[in-house]
C-alpha positions as CSV (number, residue, x, y, z in Angstrom):
1,M,-12.8,-15.2,-10.7
2,S,-16.1,-16.3,-9.3
3,E,-16.3,-17.6,-5.8
4,T,-18.9,-20.2,-4.7
5,G,-19.2,-22.7,-1.9
6,A,-20.7,-26.0,-1.2
7,V,-23.8,-24.7,0.5
8,G,-27.5,-25.6,0.0
9,I,-29.7,-23.8,-2.4
10,R,-31.5,-20.9,-0.8
11,P,-33.9,-18.3,-2.1
12,A,-32.8,-14.8,-3.1
13,W,-31.3,-12.9,-0.1
14,S,-30.0,-9.5,0.8
15,T,-26.3,-10.0,0.1
16,K,-23.7,-8.0,2.1
17,V,-20.8,-8.5,-0.3
18,P,-20.4,-7.8,-4.0
19,A,-20.4,-10.2,-6.8
20,I,-16.8,-11.4,-7.6
21,T,-16.3,-9.9,-11.0
22,A,-13.6,-8.2,-13.0
23,T,-14.7,-4.8,-11.6
24,F,-14.4,-6.3,-8.1
25,W,-10.7,-7.1,-8.6
26,V,-9.9,-3.8,-10.3
27,I,-11.4,-1.8,-7.4
28,K,-9.6,-4.1,-4.9
29,I,-6.2,-3.4,-6.4
30,L,-6.9,0.3,-6.7
31,S,-8.1,0.4,-3.0
32,T,-4.9,-1.3,-1.9
33,T,-2.7,1.4,-3.4
34,V,-4.9,4.3,-2.1
35,G,-4.9,2.6,1.4
36,E,-1.1,2.4,1.5
37,T,-0.4,6.0,0.3
38,F,-3.1,7.7,2.3
39,A,-1.8,6.6,5.7
40,D,1.7,7.9,4.7
41,F,0.1,11.2,3.5
42,L,-1.6,11.8,6.9
43,S,1.4,10.7,8.9
44,V,4.2,12.5,7.0
45,D,2.8,15.1,4.6
46,V,0.1,16.4,6.9
47,G,2.3,15.8,9.9
48,L,-0.1,13.9,12.2
49,G,2.6,11.4,13.1
50,T,2.3,7.6,13.2
51,A,0.5,7.3,16.6
52,V,-2.2,9.8,15.8
53,T,-2.7,8.4,12.3
54,D,-3.0,4.9,13.6
55,L,-5.5,5.9,16.2
56,A,-7.5,7.9,13.8
57,M,-7.7,5.2,11.2
58,L,-8.7,2.6,13.8
59,T,-11.4,4.8,15.0
60,V,-12.8,5.5,11.5
61,L,-12.6,1.8,10.6
62,A,-14.5,0.8,13.7
63,A,-17.2,3.3,12.9
64,A,-17.4,2.2,9.2
65,L,-17.6,-1.5,10.1
66,A,-20.3,-0.8,12.7
67,Y,-22.3,0.9,9.9
68,Q,-21.6,-1.9,7.5
69,L,-22.7,-4.6,9.9
70,R,-26.0,-2.7,10.5
71,T,-26.9,-2.6,6.8
72,R,-29.3,-5.1,5.5
73,R,-27.8,-5.7,2.0
74,Y,-24.8,-5.0,-0.1
75,T,-24.2,-1.2,-0.2
76,P,-21.3,-0.4,-2.5
77,W,-20.1,2.9,-1.0
78,I,-19.8,1.7,2.6
79,Y,-18.5,-1.8,1.7
80,W,-15.6,-0.3,-0.4
81,L,-15.0,2.4,2.2
82,C,-14.4,-0.4,4.7
83,V,-12.1,-2.2,2.3
84,V,-9.9,0.9,1.9
85,L,-9.9,1.5,5.6
86,V,-9.0,-2.2,6.3
87,S,-6.2,-1.8,3.7
88,I,-4.8,1.2,5.7
89,V,-5.1,-0.5,9.1
90,G,-3.7,-3.8,7.8
91,T,-0.7,-2.0,6.4
92,Q,-0.2,-0.1,9.7
93,I,-0.3,-3.3,11.7
94,T,2.5,-4.8,9.7
95,D,4.5,-1.5,9.7
96,F,4.1,-1.4,13.5
97,F,5.6,-4.9,13.9
98,T,8.4,-4.2,11.4
99,D,9.3,-0.5,12.1
100,T,8.4,0.0,15.7
101,L,8.9,-3.5,17.3
102,G,11.7,-4.5,14.9
103,V,10.1,-7.9,14.0
104,S,11.6,-9.6,11.0
105,L,9.5,-9.7,7.9
106,Y,10.1,-13.5,7.8
107,I,8.6,-13.8,11.3
108,S,5.7,-11.4,10.7
109,T,4.8,-13.2,7.4
110,A,4.8,-16.5,9.2
111,V,2.7,-15.1,12.1
112,F,0.1,-13.6,9.8
113,T,-0.1,-16.8,7.7
114,T,-0.7,-18.8,10.9
115,L,-3.3,-16.2,12.1
116,L,-5.2,-16.3,8.8
117,A,-5.2,-20.1,8.9
118,A,-6.6,-19.9,12.5
119,V,-9.4,-17.6,11.3
120,F,-10.3,-19.9,8.5
121,V,-10.3,-23.0,10.8
122,I,-12.6,-21.3,13.4
123,W,-14.8,-19.9,10.7
124,Y,-15.2,-23.2,9.0
125,R,-15.9,-25.1,12.3
126,Q,-18.5,-22.6,13.2
127,E,-20.2,-22.1,9.8
128,H,-19.1,-25.1,7.7
129,T,-18.2,-22.9,4.8
130,L,-15.7,-20.2,3.8
131,A,-17.6,-19.1,0.7
132,I,-18.3,-15.4,0.7
133,T,-21.6,-16.1,-1.2
134,S,-22.8,-17.5,2.2
135,I,-22.3,-14.2,4.1
136,D,-25.9,-14.0,5.2
137,T,-25.6,-13.7,9.0
138,R,-23.8,-11.1,11.2
139,R,-21.5,-13.7,12.6
140,R,-20.4,-14.9,9.2
141,E,-19.8,-11.3,8.2
142,A,-17.7,-10.8,11.3
143,F,-15.5,-13.7,10.3
144,Y,-15.3,-12.3,6.7
145,W,-14.0,-8.9,7.9
146,A,-11.6,-10.6,10.3
147,A,-10.2,-12.6,7.4
148,I,-10.0,-9.5,5.2
149,L,-8.0,-7.6,7.8
150,V,-5.5,-10.4,8.2
151,T,-5.1,-10.9,4.4
152,F,-4.1,-7.2,4.2
153,A,-1.6,-7.6,7.0
154,L,-0.2,-10.8,5.5
155,G,-0.1,-9.3,2.0
156,T,1.8,-6.3,3.3
157,A,4.3,-8.5,5.1
158,A,4.8,-10.9,2.2
159,G,5.1,-8.1,-0.3
160,D,7.7,-6.2,1.8
161,L,9.5,-9.5,2.3
162,A,9.8,-10.0,-1.4
163,T,10.5,-6.5,-2.6
164,E,12.6,-5.3,0.4
165,A,14.1,-8.1,2.4
166,L,14.8,-10.2,-0.7
167,S,15.7,-7.0,-2.6
168,L,13.5,-7.9,-5.6
169,G,12.3,-4.3,-6.0
170,F,8.8,-3.0,-7.0
171,R,9.3,-3.6,-10.7
172,N,10.0,-7.3,-10.2
173,G,7.2,-7.2,-7.6
174,V,4.7,-6.2,-10.2
175,L,5.8,-9.0,-12.5
176,I,6.1,-11.7,-9.8
177,F,2.8,-11.0,-8.0
178,G,1.0,-10.3,-11.3
179,A,2.2,-13.7,-12.6
180,L,1.1,-15.4,-9.4
181,L,-2.3,-13.8,-9.6
182,A,-2.7,-14.8,-13.2
183,A,-1.7,-18.4,-12.3
184,T,-4.3,-18.4,-9.6
185,F,-7.0,-17.2,-12.0
186,L,-6.0,-19.9,-14.5
187,A,-6.1,-22.6,-11.8
188,N,-9.6,-21.5,-10.9
189,R,-10.7,-21.7,-14.6
190,M,-9.2,-25.2,-14.8
191,G,-11.3,-26.4,-11.9
192,A,-9.3,-25.7,-8.7
193,N,-11.3,-25.1,-5.5
194,S,-13.0,-21.7,-6.0
195,V,-12.9,-20.8,-2.3
196,A,-9.2,-21.5,-2.0
197,T,-8.3,-19.6,-5.2
198,F,-10.4,-16.6,-4.2
199,W,-8.6,-16.2,-0.9
200,I,-5.2,-16.8,-2.5
201,A,-6.0,-14.1,-5.0
202,Y,-7.2,-11.8,-2.3
203,V,-3.9,-12.0,-0.5
204,L,-1.9,-11.6,-3.8
205,T,-3.7,-8.4,-4.8
206,R,-2.3,-6.6,-1.8
207,P,1.4,-6.8,-2.7
208,L,0.6,-6.4,-6.4
209,G,-1.3,-3.2,-5.7
210,A,1.5,-1.9,-3.5
211,S,4.2,-2.7,-6.1
212,L,2.1,-1.1,-8.8
213,G,1.7,2.0,-6.6
214,D,5.5,2.1,-6.0
215,L,6.1,1.8,-9.7
216,L,3.9,4.8,-10.4
217,T,5.0,7.0,-7.5
218,Q,8.7,6.5,-7.4
219,D,11.1,8.9,-9.0
220,P,12.5,7.9,-12.5
221,T,16.0,7.8,-11.0
222,L,14.8,5.0,-8.7
223,G,13.1,3.1,-11.5
224,G,9.6,4.5,-11.1
225,L,7.3,6.5,-13.4
226,G,7.5,9.6,-11.2
227,L,3.8,10.4,-10.7
228,G,4.3,10.9,-7.0
229,A,2.1,9.6,-4.2
230,T,-0.4,12.5,-4.3
231,M,-1.1,12.3,-8.1
232,T,-1.3,8.5,-8.0
233,S,-3.7,8.5,-5.0
234,V,-5.9,11.1,-6.7
235,V,-6.1,9.2,-10.0
236,F,-6.8,5.9,-8.2
237,F,-9.4,7.5,-5.9
238,L,-11.3,9.0,-8.8
239,L,-11.4,5.7,-10.6
240,I,-12.7,4.0,-7.4
241,I,-15.4,6.6,-7.1
242,V,-16.5,6.1,-10.7
243,L,-16.6,2.3,-10.5
244,V,-18.2,2.2,-7.1
245,A,-20.8,4.8,-8.2
246,R,-21.7,2.6,-11.1
247,E,-22.1,-0.3,-8.7
248,Q,-24.3,1.9,-6.4
249,V,-26.5,3.0,-9.3
250,L,-27.0,-0.6,-10.6
251,V,-27.7,-2.0,-7.1
252,N,-30.3,0.7,-6.5
253,R,-31.8,0.2,-9.9
254,H,-32.0,-3.6,-10.0
255,G,-32.2,-4.3,-6.3
256,V,-31.0,-7.6,-4.7
257,V,-29.6,-10.3,-7.0
258,A,-30.0,-13.9,-6.1
259,K,-27.0,-16.1,-5.4
260,G,-25.4,-17.4,-8.6
261,A,-27.0,-14.7,-10.8
262,A,-25.0,-12.6,-13.3
263,P,-23.3,-9.5,-12.0
264,H,-25.2,-6.2,-12.1
265,G,-25.2,-4.8,-15.6
266,G,-24.1,-8.1,-17.2
267,R,-20.7,-9.7,-17.5
268,R,-19.8,-8.0,-20.8
269,A,-20.5,-4.6,-19.4
270,D,-18.5,-5.5,-16.2
271,V,-15.5,-6.5,-18.2
272,V,-15.7,-3.3,-20.3
273,W,-15.8,-1.1,-17.2
274,A,-12.9,-3.1,-15.6
275,G,-10.9,-2.8,-18.8
276,A,-11.6,0.9,-18.9
277,G,-10.3,1.3,-15.4
278,I,-7.0,-0.6,-16.3
279,A,-6.6,1.5,-19.5
280,A,-7.1,4.7,-17.5
281,V,-4.3,3.7,-15.2
282,L,-2.0,2.9,-18.1
283,V,-2.8,6.0,-20.1
284,V,-2.4,8.4,-17.1
285,G,0.7,6.6,-15.8
286,L,2.6,6.4,-19.1
287,G,1.4,9.8,-20.2
288,L,2.5,11.7,-17.0
289,S,5.7,9.7,-16.7
290,S,6.8,10.9,-20.2
291,V,6.3,14.5,-18.9
292,N,8.3,13.7,-15.8
293,S,11.1,11.9,-17.6
294,P,14.5,13.6,-17.2
295,S,15.9,15.4,-20.2
296,P,18.8,13.9,-22.1
297,A,21.1,16.5,-20.6
298,T,20.0,15.6,-17.1
299,S,20.5,11.9,-17.9
300,V,24.0,12.6,-19.1
301,S,24.7,14.6,-16.0
302,A,23.2,11.9,-13.8
303,G,25.3,9.3,-15.6
304,S,28.5,11.3,-15.0
305,T,27.7,11.6,-11.3
306,A,27.1,7.8,-11.1
307,T,30.4,7.2,-12.8
308,Q,32.2,9.5,-10.3
309,N,30.5,7.8,-7.4
310,A,31.3,4.4,-8.7
311,A,35.0,5.2,-8.1
312,H,34.2,5.4,-4.4
313,P,31.6,2.7,-3.9
314,T,30.4,2.9,-0.4
315,T,26.7,1.8,-0.7
316,A,24.3,0.4,-3.3
317,L,21.8,3.2,-2.4
318,G,23.0,5.3,-5.3
319,D,22.8,9.1,-5.4
320,V,21.7,10.4,-2.1
321,S,22.9,14.0,-2.7
322,R,19.4,15.4,-2.6
323,F,19.0,14.3,1.0
324,A,22.4,15.6,1.9
325,T,21.5,19.0,0.4
326,I,18.4,19.3,2.6
327,A,20.3,18.0,5.7
328,T,23.0,20.6,5.1
329,D,20.4,23.4,5.0
330,V,18.9,22.2,8.3
331,Q,22.4,22.0,9.7
332,A,23.0,25.7,8.7
333,E,19.7,26.8,10.4
334,V,20.7,24.9,13.6
335,A,24.2,26.5,13.6
336,K,22.4,29.9,13.6
337,N,20.3,28.7,16.5
338,D,17.2,29.1,14.3
339,L,15.5,25.9,15.5
340,P,12.1,26.9,14.2
341,G,13.5,27.4,10.8
342,A,15.4,24.1,11.0
343,T,12.2,22.3,12.1
344,S,10.4,23.7,9.1
345,R,13.1,22.7,6.6
346,V,13.5,19.2,8.1
347,K,10.0,18.5,7.0
348,D,11.2,18.4,3.4
349,L,13.8,15.8,4.4
350,E,11.2,13.7,6.1
351,V,8.8,13.8,3.1
352,A,11.6,13.2,0.5
353,W,13.0,10.2,2.5
354,D,9.6,8.6,3.1
355,S,8.7,9.0,-0.6
356,A,11.9,7.3,-1.8
357,E,11.7,4.3,0.7
358,A,10.3,1.8,-1.8
359,G,13.1,2.7,-4.3
360,L,16.0,2.9,-2.0
361,K,15.4,0.2,0.7
362,P,15.6,-2.9,-1.7
363,R,19.0,-1.6,-2.9
364,D,20.8,-1.8,0.4
365,S,18.6,-2.5,3.4
366,A,21.4,-2.2,6.0
367,D,22.5,1.2,4.8
368,W,18.9,2.4,4.4
369,H,18.2,1.5,8.0
370,T,21.3,3.3,9.2
371,L,20.2,6.5,7.5
372,D,16.6,6.0,8.5
373,S,17.6,5.7,12.2
374,Q,19.8,8.9,11.9
375,I,17.0,10.8,10.3
376,D,14.6,9.7,13.1
377,G,17.2,11.0,15.5
378,V,17.3,14.4,13.8
379,L,13.5,14.6,13.7
380,T,13.2,13.6,17.4
381,S,15.7,16.2,18.6
382,L,14.2,19.1,16.6
383,R,10.6,18.2,17.5
384,A,11.3,17.8,21.2
385,S,9.2,19.9,23.5
386,S,12.3,21.9,24.4
387,P,14.9,21.2,21.6
388,N,18.5,21.5,22.5
389,Q,20.8,23.1,19.9
390,A,23.8,20.9,20.8
391,D,21.8,17.7,20.5
392,C,20.3,18.8,17.2
393,A,23.8,19.8,15.9
394,A,25.3,16.4,16.9
395,N,22.5,14.4,15.3
396,L,22.7,16.5,12.1
397,K,26.5,16.1,11.9
398,A,26.2,12.3,12.2
399,L,23.6,12.3,9.4
400,V,25.4,14.6,7.1
401,D,28.7,12.7,7.5
402,T,27.0,9.4,6.7
403,L,25.2,10.9,3.7
404,N,28.5,12.3,2.3
405,R,30.3,9.0,3.0
406,F,27.5,7.0,1.3
407,D,27.4,9.4,-1.7
408,G,31.1,8.9,-2.3
409,V,32.0,12.5,-1.5
């Protein structure tokens, strides 16, 4: 989808944003997935925690944007680094409202929609255009990045609303947001306003990328392909590096391109590279998922377990025995008063629970929140500056009892 605006004809200029091509949209979707998984990786897997991760990402984003604003023309590596960082921070903003403040996804989606409209109104009144081909002053670029940040927050809220609050799940999310994006592109080709369709598409790529990431990362028992967050992030990050490196080489080789000119390397080459990126995701995703697929024997066993649990239906979450196993291990360590050992083992529970969120939460949001709150209680008591064995034991008993009850045991 190209994006133009009703602005006067000007001579060639040092553009600060890329041409809107097929490669642009592929990198944007890949960046969305990497941005979402990387923050979770730092917060949970590395163990920095939400507060430290949020502060670190805000600091790095501020530094990257300061550098981007000082550049004199489009520089692919810093531009796309800013996009990835904005993706992370935009996601963190929505998660802060939802998880920390308990704001409903319906309300946060409405708030971010209103905020984005306000940004556009102020931007248009000040500059008389919303076209990104007109980003030729620092003030216009500031409006541009403000709009980008809000679109990521809005896309996160709207995507979570659809896949979690409305229980559509990530598989349906891929289909729904993919179809909406395709309809937006078709509307653009049929003559709809190019500025409006660009920003609609920009919002839609956020939940599409997140749903695609969940489809690739989630365990096959939860409907995913089982690549895991780390493998998916590595694959996507490598693809981003290849595509951005190509942009960097072509920009350096050909210099600045006038407004309205063909994208660097030509449209045919751009489509080929974008198609190769999509093909790489499909090949790696389907190839590795076949390796991670459960064996027939495992499937039969899982089916038997599901049948047994169906006789005692207590939740739609499904089999949560793997979490109960870890929680029981932690409980045993606490019973021995080995709190350091329990703290080490509970890390596995935190990582496993966080990784399964996208697959479990849409199934039964109320029960998921119950378990999530109890797991937070266990983590808080074990990681206190002076952990108390009795408090840890009480929180673990409540968690294990709930897991066993939900699992039909």
